[in-house]
PAZAPA-4460 file (N, C-alpha, C; in steps of 0.05 Angstrom, whole numbers, plus 32768, in hexadecimal, padded with zeros to 4 digits):
% residues 313
    n_x    n_y    n_z   ca_x   ca_y   ca_z    c_x    c_y    c_z   seq   type   mol
   81FB   7E9F   8251   81E2   7E9D   8242   81D5   7EB8   823D     1      M     A
   81D7   7EC9   8252   81CB   7EE3   8250   81D9   7EF4   823B     2      K     A
   81F5   7EF1   823B   8204   7F00   8227   81FD   7EF7   820A     3      N     A
   81F9   7EDD   8207   81F1   7ED2   81ED   81D7   7EDE   81E4     4      N     A
   81C4   7EE1   81F7   81AA   7EED   81F1   81AC   7F0A   81E8     5      G     A
   81BD   7F18   81F7   81C2   7F34   81F0   81CF   7F38   81D5     6      N     A
   81E3   7F26   81D0   81F1   7F27   81B6   81DE   7F21   819F     7      N     A
   81CB   7F0E   81A3   81B8   7F07   818F   81A5   7F1E   8189     8      K     A
   819C   7F2B   819E   818A   7F43   819B   8199   7F59   818C     9      N     A
   81B2   7F5D   8193   81C2   7F72   8186   81C5   7F6C   8168    10      T     A
   81CA   7F53   8161   81CD   7F4B   8145   81B3   7F4F   8136    11      I     A
   819D   7F48   8142   8183   7F4B   8135   817D   7F69   8131    12      I     A
   8184   7F7A   8144   8180   7F97   8141   8191   7FA2   812A    13      K     A
   81AA   7F98   8128   81BC   7FA2   8113   81B1   7F99   80F8    14      V     A
   81A8   7F80   80F5   819D   7F76   80DC   8184   7F86   80D5    15      I     A
   8173   7F8C   80E9   815A   7F9A   80E4   8160   7FB6   80D9    16      F     A
   8174   7FC3   80E5   817C   7FDE   80DC   8187   7FDD   80C0    17      I     A
   8197   7FC9   80BA   81A2   7FC6   809F   818C   7FC1   808B    18      L     A
   8177   7FB2   8093   8160   7FAE   8081   8151   7FC8   807C    19      A     A
   8150   7FD9   8090   8143   7FF3   808D   8153   8005   807A    20      M     A
   816E   8004   807C   817F   8013   806A   817C   8009   804D    21      V     A
   8179   7FEF   804A   8175   7FE3   8030   815B   7FED   8023    22      L     A
   8147   7FF0   8034   812C   7FF9   802A   812D   8015   801F    23      C     A
   813E   8026   802B   813F   8042   8021   8155   8046   800C    24      V     A
   8162   8030   8004   8177   8031   7FF0   816C   8033   7FD4    25      S     A
   8153   802B   7FD0   8147   802C   7FB5   8148   8012   7FA7    26      G     A
   8154   7FFD   7FB3   8156   7FE3   7FA7   8140   7FCF   7FAF    27      Y     A
   812E   7FD8   7FC0   8118   7FC7   7FCA   80FD   7FD2   7FC2    28      V     A
   80EC   7FC1   7FB6   80D1   7FCA   7FAE   80BE   7FCA   7FC6    29      S     A
   80A7   7FD7   7FC3   8094   7FD9   7FD9   808A   7FBD   7FE2    30      S     A
   8081   7FAB   7FD0   8078   7F91   7FD9   808E   7F81   7FE7    31      P     A
   80A6   7F82   7FDD   80BC   7F73   7FE9   80C2   7F7E   8005    32      V     A
   80C0   7F98   8008   80C5   7FA4   8023   80B0   7F9B   8037    33      A     A
   8097   7F9A   802E   8081   7F92   8040   8084   7F75   8048    34      L     A
   8088   7F63   8035   808B   7F47   803A   80A5   7F42   804A    35      V     A
   80BA   7F50   8043   80D3   7F4D   8051   80D1   7F54   806E    36      G     A
   80C2   7F6A   8074   80BE   7F72   8090   80AF   7F5D   80A0    37      G     A
   809B   7F51   8093   808B   7F3C   80A1   809C   7F24   80A6    38      F     A
   80AC   7F1B   8092   80BC   7F03   8095   80D2   7F08   80AA    39      L     A
   80DE   7F20   80AB   80F2   7F26   80BF   80E7   7F23   80DB    40      F     A
   80CF   7F30   80DF   80C2   7F2F   80F9   80BA   7F13   8101    41      S     A
   80B1   7F03   80ED   80A7   7EE8   80F3   80BE   7ED6   80FC    42      Y     A
   80D5   7ED8   80EE   80EB   7EC6   80F4   80FF   7ED0   8109    43      F     A
   8103   7EEA   810A   8117   7EF5   811D   810B   7F06   8133    44      L     A
   80F1   7F0F   812F   80E5   7F21   8143   80EB   7F3E   813B    45      G     A
   80DB   7F4F   8147   80DE   7F6C   8141   80ED   7F79   8159    46      H     A
   8106   7F81   8155   8116   7F8C   816B   810D   7FA7   8175    47      P     A
   80FD   7FB5   8166   80F4   7FD0   816E   80D5   7FD2   816C    48      F     A
   80C8   7FBD   8175   80AB   7FBB   8172   809C   7FD2   817F    49      L     A
   80A5   7FDB   8196   8098   7FF1   81A5   8098   800B   8197    50      S     A
   80AC   800E   8184   80AE   8027   8175   80A2   8026   815A    51      L     A
   8099   800E   8152   8091   8009   8136   8079   801A   812E    52      N     A
   8064   801A   813E   804B   8029   8137   8050   8046   8134    53      S     A
   805F   8052   8146   8065   806F   8145   8076   8075   812C    54      K     A
   808A   8064   8127   809B   8068   8110   808C   8067   80F5    55      A     A
   807A   8054   80F3   8069   8051   80DB   8058   806A   80D7    56      V     A
   804C   8072   80ED   803A   808A   80EC   8048   80A3   80E2    57      N     A
   8060   80A8   80ED   806F   80C0   80E5   807C   80BE   80C9    58      W     A
   8087   80A7   80C3   8094   80A3   80AA   8080   80A5   8093    59      L     A
   8068   809A   8096   8054   809B   8081   804C   80B8   807C    60      L     A
   8048   80C8   8091   8040   80E4   808E   8056   80F4   8080    61      K     A
   806E   80F0   8088   8085   80FE   807C   8087   80F7   805F    62      I     A
   8085   80DD   8059   8087   80D3   803D   8071   80DF   802B    63      A     A
   8059   80DF   8035   8042   80EA   8025   8045   8108   8020    64      V     A
   804D   8117   8035   8051   8133   8031   8067   8138   801D    65      V     A
   807C   8129   801F   8093   812C   800C   808B   8126   7FEF    66      G     A
   8078   8113   7FEB   806F   810D   7FD0   8060   8124   7FC4    67      L     A
   8056   8136   7FD5   8048   814E   7FCB   805A   8160   7FBB    68      G     A
   8074   815F   7FC0   8087   8170   7FB1   808C   8165   7F94    69      F     A
   8080   814F   7F8E   8082   8145   7F73   8068   8147   7F63    70      G     A
   8056   8157   7F6D   803C   815A   7F60   8035   8177   7F59    71      M     A
   8024   8179   7F45   801B   8193   7F3B   7FFE   8198   7F44    72      N     A
   7FF7   81B0   7F4C   7FDD   81B5   7F58   7FC6   81B0   7F43    73      L     A
   7FCA   81B9   7F2B   7FB5   81B6   7F16   7FB0   8198   7F11    74      V     A
   7FC5   8189   7F0E   7FC3   816C   7F09   7FB6   815E   7F21    75      E     A
   7FBD   8167   7F39   7FB3   815C   7F52   7F95   8160   7F54    76      T     A
   7F8C   8179   7F4F   7F70   817F   7F50   7F60   816F   7F3C    77      L     A
   7F6C   816B   7F24   7F5E   815B   7F10   7F5B   813E   7F19    78      H     A
   7F70   8133   7F25   7F6F   8118   7F2F   7F5A   8115   7F45    79      A     A
   7F5A   8129   7F57   7F47   8128   7F6D   7F2A   812A   7F64    80      G     A
   7F26   813A   7F4F   7F0B   813E   7F44   7F01   8124   7F37    81      K     A
   7F13   8116   7F29   7F0C   80FC   7F1D   7F03   80E8   7F31    82      D     A
   7F0F   80E8   7F49   7F09   80D4   7F5D   7EF4   80DB   7F71    83      G     A
   7EE9   80F4   7F6F   7ED6   80FD   7F83   7EBC   80ED   7F84    84      F     A
   7EAF   80EB   7F6D   7E96   80DD   7F6C   7E99   80BF   7F74    85      V     A
   7EAE   80B3   7F69   7EB3   8097   7F6F   7EB9   8094   7F8D    86      L     A
   7EC7   80A7   7F99   7ECD   80A6   7FB6   7EB3   80A7   7FC6    87      T     A
   7EA2   80BA   7FC0   7E89   80BD   7FCF   7E78   80A4   7FCD    88      V     A
   7E75   809A   7FB5   7E65   8082   7FB0   7E70   806A   7FC0    89      F     A
   7E8A   8066   7FBD   7E97   804E   7FCA   7E95   804F   7FE8    90      S     A
   7E99   8067   7FF4   7E97   806A   8011   7E7B   8063   801B    91      I     A
   7E67   806F   800F   7E4B   806A   8017   7E44   804D   8013    92      I     A
   7E4A   8042   7FFC   7E43   8026   7FF6   7E50   8012   8009    93      A     A
   7E6A   8017   800F   7E79   8006   8021   7E6E   8006   803D    94      T     A
   7E68   801E   8047   7E5D   8021   8062   7E41   8013   8065    95      L     A
   7E30   8017   8050   7E15   800B   8051   7E18   7FEC   804F    96      V     A
   7E28   7FE3   803C   7E2C   7FC6   8039   7E38   7FBA   8053    97      L     A
   7E4B   7FC8   805E   7E58   7FBE   8077   7E44   7FBC   808E    98      G     A
   7E31   7FCE   808F   7E1D   7FCD   80A4   7E0B   7FB4   80A2    99      Y     A
   7E02   7FAF   808A   7DF0   7F98   8085   7DFF   7F7D   8087   100      F     A
   7E18   7F7C   807D   7E27   7F64   807F   7E2E   7F5E   809C   101      L     A
   7E34   7F73   80AC   7E3A   7F70   80C8   7E22   7F64   80D7   102      G     A
   7E0A   7F6D   80D0   7DF2   7F62   80DC   7DED   7F45   80D4   103      K     A
   7DF2   7F3F   80BA   7DEF   7F24   80B0   7E02   7F11   80BE   104      L     A
   7E1B   7F1A   80C3   7E2F   7F09   80D0   7E2C   7F09   80EF   105      L     A
   7E19   7F19   80F9   7E13   7F1C   8116   7E2C   7F25   8124   106      K     A
   7E3A   7F39   8118   7E52   7F44   8125   7E4A   7F5B   8138   107      M     A
   7E5D   7F61   8149   7E5A   7F79   815B   7E58   7F91   8149   108      D     A
   7E45   7FA3   814E   7E40   7FBA   813D   7E58   7FCC   813B   109      R     A
   7E66   7FD1   8151   7E7D   7FE3   8151   7E94   7FD7   8141   110      K     A
   7E98   7FBC   8144   7EAE   7FAF   8135   7EA9   7FB0   8117   111      G     A
   7E90   7FAB   810E   7E8A   7FAC   80F2   7E8C   7FC8   80E7   112      S     A
   7E85   7FDC   80F7   7E87   7FF8   80EF   7EA4   8000   80EB   113      H     A
   7EB6   7FF7   80FC   7ED2   7FFD   80FA   7EDE   7FF1   80E0   114      L     A
   7ED7   7FD8   80DA   7EE1   7FCB   80C2   7ED6   7FDA   80A9   115      I     A
   7EBC   7FE0   80AA   7EB0   7FEF   8094   7EBD   800A   808F   116      S     A
   7EC2   8018   80A5   7ECF   8032   80A4   7EEB   8031   8098   117      S     A
   7EFA   801C   80A1   7F15   8019   8098   7F16   8012   807A   118      G     A
   7F03   8002   8071   7F01   7FFB   8055   7EF8   8012   8044   119      T     A
   7EE5   8022   804E   7ED8   8037   803F   7EEB   804F   803B   120      A     A
   7EFC   8055   804E   7F0C   806D   804C   7F2A   8068   804B   121      I     A
   7F37   8064   8062   7F54   8061   8061   7F5F   804F   8077   122      C     A
   7F54   8037   8078   7F5F   8023   808A   7F63   802A   80A7   123      G     A
   7F7B   8026   80B0   7F81   802A   80CD   7F7C   8046   80D6   124      G     A
   7F80   805A   80C5   7F7C   8076   80CD   7F5E   807B   80D4   125      S     A
   7F4D   8070   80C3   7F30   8073   80C7   7F27   8064   80E0   126      A     A
   7F32   804C   80E5   7F2C   803D   80FD   7F35   804C   8116   127      I     A
   7F4D   8057   8115   7F57   8066   812C   7F47   807F   8131   128      A     A
   7F3C   808B   811C   7F2C   80A3   8120   7F10   809D   812A   129      A     A
   7F04   8088   8120   7EE8   8081   8127   7EE6   8073   8142   130      V     A
   7EFA   8062   8149   7EF9   8052   8161   7EF2   8061   817B   131      A     A
   7F00   8078   8180   7EF9   8086   8199   7EDE   8093   819A   132      P     A
   7ED3   809B   8183   7EBA   80A9   8183   7EA2   8095   8186   133      V     A
   7EA7   807B   8181   7E92   8067   8185   7E97   8056   819E   134      I     A
   7EAC   805D   81AD   7EB4   804E   81C5   7EB9   8030   81BF   135      N     A
   7EC8   802B   81A9   7ECE   800F   81A2   7EE2   8003   81B6   136      A     A
   7EDF   7FE9   81BB   7EF0   7FDB   81CD   7F0C   7FD7   81C0   137      S     A
   7F1F   7FD1   81D1   7F3A   7FCC   81C7   7F3A   7FB3   81B5   138      E     A
   7F2A   7F9F   81BC   7F28   7F87   81AC   7F1D   7F8D   8190   139      K     A
   7F08   7F9E   818F   7EFC   7FA5   8175   7F10   7FB4   8163   140      D     A
   7F1F   7FC6   8170   7F33   7FD6   8162   7F49   7FC4   8157   141      I     A
   7F53   7FB1   8168   7F69   7F9F   8161   7F61   7F8D   814A   142      S     A
   7F48   7F82   814B   7F3F   7F70   8137   7F3B   7F7F   811C   143      I     A
   7F2F   7F96   811E   7F2B   7FA6   8105   7F45   7FAD   80F8   144      S     A
   7F58   7FB6   8108   7F73   7FBD   80FD   7F80   7FA4   80F1   145      L     A
   7F7D   7F8D   80FE   7F89   7F75   80F4   7F7E   7F6D   80D8   146      G     A
   7F64   7F6F   80D5   7F57   7F68   80BC   7F60   7F7B   80A6   147      V     A
   7F5F   7F95   80AB   7F66   7FA9   8098   7F84   7FA7   8090   148      I     A
   7F94   7FA2   80A5   7FB1   7FA1   80A0   7FB8   7F89   808E   149      F     A
   7FAB   7F72   8092   7FB1   7F5B   8082   7FA9   7F60   8065   150      L     A
   7F91   7F6A   8061   7F87   7F70   8046   7F97   7F85   8038   151      L     A
   7FA1   7F98   8047   7FB3   7FAD   803C   7FCD   7FA0   8030   152      N     A
   7FD8   7F8D   8040   7FF0   7F80   8038   7FEC   7F70   801E   153      S     A
   7FD6   7F62   801D   7FCF   7F53   8005   7FCC   7F65   7FED   154      I     A
   7FBD   7F7C   7FF1   7FB8   7F8F   7FDB   7FD1   7F9A   7FCF   155      A     A
   7FE4   7FA0   7FE0   7FFE   7FAC   7FD7   800C   7F99   7FC3   156      L     A
   8009   7F7F   7FC8   8017   7F6C   7FB8   8007   7F65   7F9E   157      I     A
   7FED   7F62   7FA1   7FDD   7F58   7F8A   7FD3   7F6D   7F77   158      V     A
   7FD0   7F86   7F80   7FC4   7F9B   7F6F   7FD5   7FA2   7F56   159      F     A
   7FEF   7FA6   7F59   7FFF   7FAD   7F41   7FFD   7F98   7F2B   160      P     A
   8000   7F7E   7F31   7FFE   7F6A   7F1C   7FE1   7F6A   7F0F   161      P     A
   7FCD   7F6E   7F20   7FB1   7F6F   7F16   7FAD   7F87   7F04   162      L     A
   7FBA   7F9D   7F0B   7FB8   7FB5   7EFB   7FC3   7FB1   7EDF   163      G     A
   7FDA   7FA3   7EDE   7FE6   7F9C   7EC4   7FD5   7F88   7EB5   164      H     A
   7FCA   7F75   7EC3   7FB9   7F60   7EB7   7FA0   7F6C   7EAA   165      L     A
   7F94   7F80   7EB8   7F7C   7F8D   7EAD   7F82   7FA3   7E99   166      F     A
   7F9C   7FA8   7E95   7FA4   7FBC   7E81   7F9C   7FD9   7E8A   167      G     A
   7F9E   7FDE   7EA4   7F96   7FF9   7EAE   7FAC   800D   7EA7   168      L     A
   7FA3   8025   7EA2   7FB6   803B   7E9E   7FC1   8044   7EB9   169      S     A
   7FD5   8055   7EB8   7FE0   8060   7ED1   7FCA   806E   7EE2   170      Q     A
   7FBB   807F   7ED4   7FA6   808E   7EE1   7F90   807B   7EED   171      H     A
   7F88   8068   7EDD   7F74   8055   7EE7   7F7D   8045   7EFF   172      Q     A
   7F96   803C   7EFE   7FA1   802C   7F14   7FA3   803D   7F2E   173      F     A
   7FAD   8055   7F2B   7FAF   8067   7F42   7F94   806C   7F4F   174      G     A
   7F80   8070   7F3E   7F65   8074   7F49   7F5A   805B   7F56   175      L     A
   7F5F   8044   7F4A   7F56   802B   7F56   7F63   8025   7F71   176      W     A
   7F7D   802A   7F73   7F8B   8027   7F8C   7F7F   8038   7FA2   177      C     A
   7F7A   8052   7F9B   7F70   8065   7FAF   7F55   805D   7FB9   178      A     A
   7F45   8050   7FA8   7F2A   8049   7FB0   7F29   802E   7FBE   179      I     A
   7F38   801A   7FB4   7F35   7FFF   7FBD   7F49   7FF5   7FD2   180      A     A
   7F5E   8003   7FD7   7F72   7FFA   7FEB   7F6E   800C   8004   181      I     A
   7F70   8000   801B   7F68   800D   8034   7F7C   8023   803D   182      H     A
   7F93   801B   8047   7FA6   802F   8052   7FB5   803E   803D   183      D     A
   7FBC   8057   8044   7FCB   8069   8032   7FE6   805C   802B   184      T     A
   7FF3   804F   803E   800D   8044   8039   800C   802F   8023   185      S     A
   7FF9   801D   8023   7FF6   8008   800F   7FED   8014   7FF4   186      S     A
   7FDC   8028   7FF5   7FD3   8036   7FDD   7FEB   8042   7FCE   187      V     A
   7FFB   8051   7FDD   8013   805E   7FD1   8027   804A   7FC8   188      V     A
   802A   8035   7FD9   803E   8020   7FD2   8037   8011   7FB9   189      G     A
   801D   800A   7FB6   8015   7FFB   7F9D   8017   800D   7F85   190      A     A
   800F   8026   7F88   8010   8039   7F71   802D   803F   7F69   191      A     A
   803E   8041   7F7D   805B   8046   7F78   8067   8030   7F67   192      Y     A
   805E   8017   7F6D   8068   8000   7F5E   805E   8001   7F41   193      T     A
   8046   800C   7F3C   803A   800C   7F22   8045   8022   7F10   194      F     A
   804A   803A   7F1C   8055   8050   7F0B   8052   806B   7F17   195      G     A
   8060   807F   7F0C   8061   809A   7F17   8046   80A8   7F16   196      E     A
   8037   80A7   7F00   801D   80B4   7EFE   8009   80A7   7F11   197      E     A
   800A   808C   7F12   7FF8   807D   7F24   7FFD   8086   7F41   198      A     A
   8016   808B   7F48   801D   8094   7F63   8010   80AF   7F69   199      L     A
   8012   80C2   7F56   8007   80DC   7F5A   7FE8   80DB   7F5E   200      K     A
   7FDB   80CD   7F4C   7FBE   80CB   7F4D   7FB5   80BD   7F67   201      V     A
   7FC2   80A7   7F6D   7FBA   8097   7F85   7FBD   80A8   7F9F   202      A     A
   7FD4   80B6   7FA1   7FD9   80C5   7FB9   7FC5   80DC   7FBC   203      T     A
   7FBF   80EA   7FA7   7FAC   8100   7FA7   7F90   80F7   7FAF   204      T     A
   7F86   80E4   7FA0   7F6B   80DA   7FA5   7F68   80CE   7FC1   205      V     A
   7F7D   80BF   7FC9   7F7B   80B2   7FE4   7F7B   80C6   7FFA   206      K     A
   7F8B   80DB   7FF8   7F8C   80EF   800E   7F72   80FF   800E   207      L     A
   7F67   8104   7FF6   7F4D   8112   7FF5   7F38   8100   8002   208      A     A
   7F3A   80E7   7FFD   7F28   80D3   8009   7F2A   80D2   8028   209      R     A
   7F43   80D5   8031   7F48   80D4   804E   7F3A   80EA   805D   210      A     A
   7F35   8101   8050   7F27   8117   805D   7F0B   8110   8065   211      L     A
   7F00   80FA   8059   7EE5   80F1   8060   7EE5   80E4   807C   212      W     A
   7EFC   80E1   8088   7EFD   80D8   80A4   7EED   80EB   80B6   213      I     A
   7EEE   8105   80B0   7EE1   8119   80C1   7EC3   8116   80C1   214      I     A
   7EB5   8116   80A9   7E98   8112   80AA   7E90   80F6   80B4   215      P     A
   7EA1   80E2   80AE   7E9A   80C7   80B7   7E9B   80C6   80D6   216      L     A
   7EAF   80D2   80E2   7EB2   80D2   80FF   7E9A   80E1   810C   217      S     A
   7E92   80F7   8100   7E7B   8106   810A   7E62   80F5   8108   218      I     A
   7E5E   80E8   80F1   7E47   80D7   80ED   7E47   80C0   8101   219      L     A
   7E5F   80B5   8107   7E61   809F   811A   7E59   80A7   8136   220      S     A
   7E5E   80C0   813D   7E56   80CA   8157   7E38   80C8   815A   221      V     A
   7E2A   80D0   8145   7E0C   80CF   8146   7E02   80B2   8145   222      F     A
   7E0E   80A2   8134   7E05   8086   8131   7E08   8076   814B   223      L     A
   7E1E   807C   815A   7E23   806D   8173   7E1E   807F   818C   224      F     A
   7E13   8096   8188   7E0B   80A8   819D   7E22   80AE   81B1   225      K     A
   7E3A   80B2   81A5   7E50   80BA   81B6   7E50   80D8   81BB   226      G     A
   7E58   80E0   81D2   7E58   80FD   81D9   7E74   8105   81E3   227      K     A
   7E7B   811E   81DD   7E94   8129   81E7   7EAD   811C   81DC   228      G     A
   7EAB   810F   81C5   7EC2   8102   81B9   7ECD   8114   81A2   229      K     A
   7EE8   8117   81A3   7EF5   8128   818E   7EF9   8118   8175   230      S     A
   7EFB   8125   815E   7F00   8119   8145   7F1D   811F   813C   231      V     A
   7F2C   810A   8136   7F48   810E   812E   7F4A   8115   8111   232      K     A
   7F53   812D   810B   7F56   8136   80EF   7F72   8130   80E6   233      I     A
   7F75   8123   80CE   7F90   811D   80C4   7F9D   8136   80B8   234      P     A
   7FA9   8146   80CA   7FB4   8160   80C2   7FCB   815E   80AD   235      Y     A
   7FD9   8148   80AC   7FF0   8146   809A   7FE7   8148   807D   236      F     A
   7FCD   8143   8077   7FC2   8146   805C   7FC5   8163   8053   237      I     A
   7FC1   8176   8065   7FC3   8192   805E   7FE0   8199   8058   238      F     A
   7FF3   818C   8065   8010   8190   805E   8016   8185   8043   239      L     A
   8009   816F   803B   800C   8163   8021   8002   8177   800C   240      F     A
   7FEB   8183   8011   7FE0   8197   7FFE   7FF2   81B0   7FFC   241      I     A
   7FFD   81B8   8013   8010   81CF   8013   8029   81C9   8002   242      L     A
   8033   81B0   8004   804A   81A8   7FF5   8044   81A9   7FD7   243      A     A
   802D   81A1   7FCF   8025   81A2   7FB3   8024   81BF   7FA9   244      I     A
   8018   81D1   7FB9   8016   81ED   7FB2   8032   81FA   7FB0   245      I     A
   8043   81F3   7FC3   805F   81FE   7FC2   806D   81F5   7FA9   246      M     A
   806A   81DB   7FA2   8077   81D1   7F8A   806B   81DD   7F70   247      N     A
   8052   81E4   7F71   8045   81EF   7F59   804B   820D   7F54   248      S     A
   804E   821C   7F6A   8050   8239   7F67   806A   8247   7F70   249      Y     A
   807A   8238   7F7F   8093   8244   7F89   80AA   823B   7F77   250      L     A
   80BE   824C   7F73   80D5   8245   7F62   80E9   8233   7F70   251      P     A
   80E0   821B   7F78   80F2   8209   7F86   8102   81F9   7F71   252      I     A
   811C   81F8   7F73   812D   81EA   7F5F   8124   81CD   7F5C   253      P     A
   8124   81C4   7F43   811B   81A9   7F3C   812B   8194   7F4C   254      K     A
   8144   8199   7F50   8156   8187   7F5E   814C   8181   7F7A   255      M     A
   8142   8196   7F87   8139   8194   7FA3   811F   8184   7FA4   256      I     A
   810B   818B   7F93   80F1   817D   7F93   80F5   8160   7F8B   257      T     A
   8106   815A   7F78   810C   813F   7F70   8118   812F   7F87   258      T     A
   812B   813C   7F95   8138   812F   7FAC   8124   8129   7FC2   259      G     A
   8112   813C   7FC8   80FE   8137   7FDD   80EB   8120   7FD6   260      I     A
   80E2   811F   7FBD   80D0   8109   7FB5   80DE   80EF   7FB5   261      T     A
   80F8   80EF   7FAD   8107   80D6   7FAD   810B   80CB   7FC9   262      S     A
   8111   80DD   7FDC   8114   80D5   7FF8   80F9   80CB   8003   263      I     A
   80E4   80D8   7FFC   80C9   80D1   8005   80C2   80B5   7FFC   264      S     A
   80C8   80AE   7FE3   80C2   8093   7FD9   80D2   807E   7FE8   265      K     A
   80EB   8085   7FEF   80FC   8072   7FFE   80F1   806E   801A   266      S     A
   80E7   8084   8026   80DB   8082   8041   80C1   8072   8040   267      L     A
   80B3   8073   802A   809A   8063   8027   80A1   8046   8027   268      L     A
   80B6   803E   8019   80BE   8021   8018   80C6   8018   8034   269      V     A
   80D5   8029   8043   80DC   8024   805E   80C3   8020   8070   270      L     A
   80B0   8032   806C   8097   8030   807B   8089   8015   8077   271      T     A
   8088   800C   805E   807C   7FF3   8058   808B   7FDB   8065   272      L     A
   80A5   7FDD   8066   80B5   7FC9   8074   80AD   7FC7   8091   273      F     A
   80AA   7FDF   809E   80A3   7FE0   80BA   8086   7FD6   80BE   274      L     A
   8074   7FDC   80AB   8059   7FD2   80AD   8059   7FB4   80AD   275      I     A
   8068   7FA8   809A   806A   7F8B   8099   8076   7F7F   80B2   276      G     A
   808A   7F8C   80BE   8096   7F83   80D6   8083   7F84   80EE   277      A     A
   8070   7F95   80EC   805C   7F98   8102   8044   7F85   8100   278      G     A
   8043   7F76   80E9   802D   7F64   80E5   8034   7F48   80F0   279      L     A
   8026   7F3F   8104   802C   7F25   8111   8016   7F11   810A   280      S     A
   801E   7EF7   810B   800B   7EE2   8106   7FF4   7EE3   811B   281      V     A
   7FFB   7EEA   8133   7FE7   7EEB   8149   7FD2   7F01   8142   282      D     A
   7FDB   7F17   8136   7FC9   7F2D   812F   7FB5   7F24   811A   283      K     A
   7FBF   7F13   8107   7FAE   7F09   80F2   7F9A   7EF5   80FD   284      I     A
   7FA4   7EE3   810F   7F92   7ECF   811B   7F7C   7EDB   812C   285      K     A
   7F83   7EF1   813A   7F70   7EFD   814D   7F58   7F09   813F   286      S     A
   7F5A   7F0D   8125   7F44   7F19   8116   7F2A   7F08   8117   287      A     A
   7F2E   7EED   8115   7F16   7EDC   8115   7F0A   7EDB   80F9   288      G     A
   7EF7   7EC9   80F5   7EEC   7EC5   80D9   7ED7   7ED9   80D2   289      W     A
   7EC6   7EE2   80E5   7EB0   7EF4   80DE   7EBB   7F0F   80D5   290      K     A
   7ECC   7F1C   80E4   7ED7   7F36   80DB   7EE7   7F33   80C1   291      P     A
   7EF4   7F1C   80BE   7F04   7F17   80A5   7EF1   7F15   808D   292      M     A
   7EDB   7F07   8091   7EC7   7F04   807B   7EBC   7F1F   8074   293      I     A
   7EB6   7F30   8088   7EAB   7F4B   8083   7EC0   7F5B   8074   294      L     A
   7ED9   7F5B   807E   7EEE   7F6B   8071   7EF3   7F63   8055   295      G     A
   7EF5   7F49   8050   7EFA   7F3F   8034   7EE3   7F45   8022   296      I     A
   7ECA   7F42   802C   7EB2   7F47   801B   7EB1   7F65   8013   297      S     A
   7EB6   7F77   8026   7EB6   7F93   8020   7ECC   7F9B   800C   298      L     A
   7EE3   7F8E   8011   7EFB   7F94   8000   7EF6   7F8B   7FE3   299      W     A
   7EEB   7F73   7FE0   7EE5   7F68   7FC6   7ED0   7F79   7FB8   300      V     A
   7EBC   7F82   7FC7   7EA6   7F93   7FBC   7EB2   7FAD   7FB1   301      F     A
   7EC1   7FBA   7FC2   7ECC   7FD5   7FBA   7EE0   7FD2   7FA4   302      I     A
   7EF0   7FBC   7FA4   7F04   7FB8   7F8F   7EF7   7FB3   7F74   303      S     A
   7EE3   7FA1   7F73   7ED7   7F9A   7F59   7EC5   7FB1   7F4F   304      I     A
   7EB5   7FBC   7F60   7EA2   7FD1   7F58   7EB2   7FEA   7F4E   305      S     A
   7EC7   7FF1   7F5C   7ED6   8009   7F54   7EE5   8005   7F3A   306      S     A
   7EF1   7FED   7F36   7F00   7FE9   7F1D   7EED   7FE8   7F05   307      I     A
   7ED5   7FDD   7F09   7EC1   7FDD   7EF3   7EB9   7FF9   7EEB   308      L     A
   7EB5   800A   7EFF   7EAE   8026   7EF9   7EC6   8034   7EEC   309      V     A
   7EDE   8031   7EF6   7EF6   803E   7EEC   7EFB   8036   7ECE   310      I     A
   7EF8   801C   7EC8   7EFD   8012   7EAD   7EE7   801B   7E99   311      M     A
   7ED0   8023   7EA4   7EBA   802B   7E93   7EBA   8049   7E8D   312      S     A
   7ECB   8058   7E9C   7ECC   8075   7E99   7ED9   807D   7E7F   313      L     A
***
């Protein structure tokens, strides 16, 4: 019986690895990878669950930095400039609305602040940065990540069809993704599905938006009177900027930069597969209805308000 159990685990591991290889082959789209990862984990289990979080963290950073080799500095600055005002407005409006909705729902203040922070800036990264400076409990962190993670997964699937339905241009869709979708992985995944220009705009604006983690974390220290807490700066963003500068001003052969960006896109699809594999039904259930209502309300607000502004520009 023991040997049968070991054989079964080995087979599941082999199938999982083959699924990962398929994800980087270029034949699997971002939404399919995400849903496929979830279904694999649900029916067969995740054979490498203890390594999943670290793998997602590193693969996403490597993929994003690699995408920088497919961008031009002048175009990037233009895209960032277009999204700056909208970014500032959406962050402030989301945090303020989250505060009042949290009070209305009689939620724990720290829990509602984490969900608001994740929605306002960049999902799990913002929650991870803010949580230690406000001394959030493990339960608050887990619930907040669960809510954001679920909404991220939905956004990755529904945003591209909605973009086509609303007749958005590549630039408009990229901007909308960067503002209205939480995590960088889902932003880049949705934009990648929509088109090349959308991917460039979404990645640039989203990473510029992620830098707001720093002032938000400092503000959170004062709001919750935390002392002696360090702020985690997303340093990989600076490597992304360096990659753009290198691609813009160094005589790097086109074949190399094209190869790097192609590999980065494949790694992104693999990352989304692993994200889906790490999403469990228990994680979704643990969120509860109040945090879910808050998360959905903020997400709907930022999605509708941002697309209305973008379409009016």
